[in-house]
C-alpha positions in Angstrom: 19.1 -41.8 5.5 15.5 -42.8 4.8 12.9 -40.9 2.8 11.3 -39.4 5.9 14.6 -37.9 7.2 15.4 -36.5 3.8 11.9 -34.9 3.5 12.3 -33.4 7.0 15.7 -32.0 6.1 14.4 -30.6 2.8 11.5 -28.9 4.7 13.9 -27.4 7.1 16.1 -25.9 4.4 13.0 -24.5 2.5 11.7 -23.1 5.8 15.1 -21.5 6.6 15.3 -20.0 3.1 11.7 -18.6 3.5 12.5 -17.3 6.9 15.7 -15.6 5.6 13.7 -13.9 2.8 11.1 -12.7 5.2 13.7 -11.3 7.5 15.5 -9.5 4.7 12.2 -8.1 3.3 11.0 -7.1 6.8 14.3 -5.4 7.5 14.1 -3.5 4.2 10.6 -2.3 5.0 11.5 -1.3 8.6 14.5 0.6 7.2 12.3 2.5 4.8 9.8 3.2 7.5 12.5 4.5 9.9 13.9 6.7 7.1 10.5 8.2 6.2 11.1 11.5 7.9 14.3 11.9 5.8 12.4 10.9 2.7 9.7 13.5 3.4 12.4 16.3 3.6 14.0 15.3 0.3 12.0 18.2 -1.2 14.4 20.6 0.5 17.2 19.5 -1.9 15.1 20.7 -4.9 16.1 24.2 -6.1 13.7 27.1 -5.5 13.5 27.8 -9.3 10.8 27.1 -11.8 13.1 24.7 -13.7 14.8 21.7 -12.0 17.5 20.2 -14.2 19.1 16.9 -13.2 21.1 14.3 -15.1 18.0 12.1 -15.3 15.3 14.6 -16.3 14.3 18.3 -16.4 11.2 19.3 -14.5 9.4 22.6 -15.2 6.9 23.8 -12.6 3.9 25.1 -14.5 1.3 25.6 -11.8 3.5 26.7 -8.9 6.2 29.4 -8.6 9.0 26.9 -8.1 9.9 23.2 -8.3 10.5 22.9 -4.6 6.9 23.8 -3.8 5.7 21.1 -6.3 8.0 18.5 -4.7 6.9 19.6 -1.2 3.3 18.9 -2.2 4.4 15.6 -3.9 6.2 14.3 -0.8 3.1 15.3 1.3 1.1 12.9 -0.8 3.6 10.2 -1.7 4.8 9.3 1.8 1.2 8.6 3.1 0.6 6.7 -0.1 3.7 4.6 0.6 2.5 3.9 4.1 -0.9 2.9 2.8 0.6 0.5 0.3 2.7 -1.2 3.0 -0.4 -1.4 5.2 -2.4 -2.9 2.3 0.1 -5.6 1.4 0.8 -6.5 5.1 -2.8 -6.4 6.5 -4.4 -9.7 7.1 -7.8 -8.5 8.3 -11.0 -9.2 6.3 -11.5 -5.5 5.7 -8.1 -4.8 4.1 -9.6 -4.0 0.7 -11.1 -0.8 2.1 -7.5 0.6 2.2 -7.8 0.8 -1.6 -10.1 3.8 -1.3 -7.4 6.2 0.3 -4.8 4.6 -2.0 -6.8 5.6 -5.0 -7.4 9.1 -3.6 -3.7 9.8 -3.0 -2.8 8.3 -6.4 -5.4 10.6 -8.1 -4.0 13.6 -6.2 -0.4 12.8 -7.3 -1.5 12.4 -10.9 -3.4 15.7 -10.7 -0.4 17.4 -9.2 1.6 16.9 -12.3 -1.2 17.7 -14.6 -0.7 20.9 -16.6 -4.0 22.5 -15.4 -3.3 22.6 -11.6 -5.9 25.2 -10.7 -8.3 22.3 -9.9 -5.9 20.2 -7.8 -7.6 18.3 -4.9 -11.1 19.0 -6.3 -13.6 16.5 -7.6 -11.8 13.4 -6.3 -15.0 11.9 -5.0 -16.4 11.8 -8.5 -13.5 9.6 -9.6 -13.7 7.5 -6.3 -17.4 6.7 -6.7 -16.8 3.6 -9.0 -14.2 2.2 -6.6 -16.4 2.9 -3.6 -19.4 1.4 -5.4 -17.6 -1.9 -5.5 -15.7 -1.8 -2.2 -18.5 -0.7 0.2 -21.0 -3.5 -0.8 -18.3 -6.1 -0.9 -17.1 -5.2 2.6 -20.7 -5.1 3.8 -21.3 -8.6 2.3 -18.3 -10.0 4.1 -19.4 -8.4 7.3 -22.9 -9.8 6.9 -21.5 -13.3 6.2 -19.4 -13.1 9.4 -22.4 -12.1 11.5 -24.5 -14.9 10.0 -21.7 -17.3 11.1 -21.7 -15.8 14.6 -25.4 -16.4 14.9 -25.2 -19.9 13.6 -22.1 -21.0 15.6 -20.4 -20.3 18.9 -17.3 -18.7 17.4 -15.8 -15.5 18.7 -15.2 -12.5 16.5 -11.4 -13.2 16.6 -12.0 -16.8 15.3 -14.0 -15.5 12.4 -11.4 -12.8 11.6 -8.8 -15.6 11.6 -10.9 -17.6 9.2 -11.1 -14.7 6.8 -7.4 -13.8 6.9 -5.4 -14.2 3.8 -2.1 -15.9 4.3 -0.1 -16.0 1.1 3.3 -17.6 0.7 5.2 -15.2 -1.5 4.9 -11.6 -2.8 3.5 -12.8 -6.1 0.9 -14.9 -4.4 0.0 -11.9 -2.2 -0.7 -9.9 -5.4 -2.8 -12.7 -6.8 -4.8 -12.9 -3.5 -5.4 -9.2 -3.4 -6.5 -8.9 -7.0 
C-alpha cells in the first residue's frame, strides 16, 4: 500500500469518526427538542408548598406563594433560553451574534427570578442590555455595510455573500472559539 492509499484510508476513517460524532450529537439535540414539551411540564412535579425539599437541595420560595409557581416561571424562561442557545450554536448566518441579545435577556430574567427581592422581576432589563446592544448593533451594521459594499463592487448574489460570511467550525470547542 503506497502513501497516497494510506492517506486516503486515514482521511476516510477520520471522516467516518467525525460523521459518527455529528450524528450522535444531532440525535441528542433532536431528542431534547422533541422532549421539550415534557421538559416544560416538569414544574408540575414540584409540590405546591413554599419549601421544596429534595435529596439534592432545599428550595424555599420567598417571593411567590409556592415552589411550583416559581418553577413554572423558571421553565417558561429556561426552555426558550435553551432553544436560543441551540439556535446560536447551530446558526451559520452572518447575523447570528444578534441572538445573544435575547439570550442575555432570558438569562437576566432567570437570575432575577431567584433573587430575594422579586417584586421587581422582569423590570429594567433594557438598562442591563444596553452595553450588549451597544456592541452588537454597530457590529452587525458594519458587517451588513461590508456586504453591501461587496455587492456594489462585484456581481455576487446575496446568498454568495452570506456563504462567504458563514462560520464553519470543525468541533464544539472550535465553535466556541469562533463565536467568542
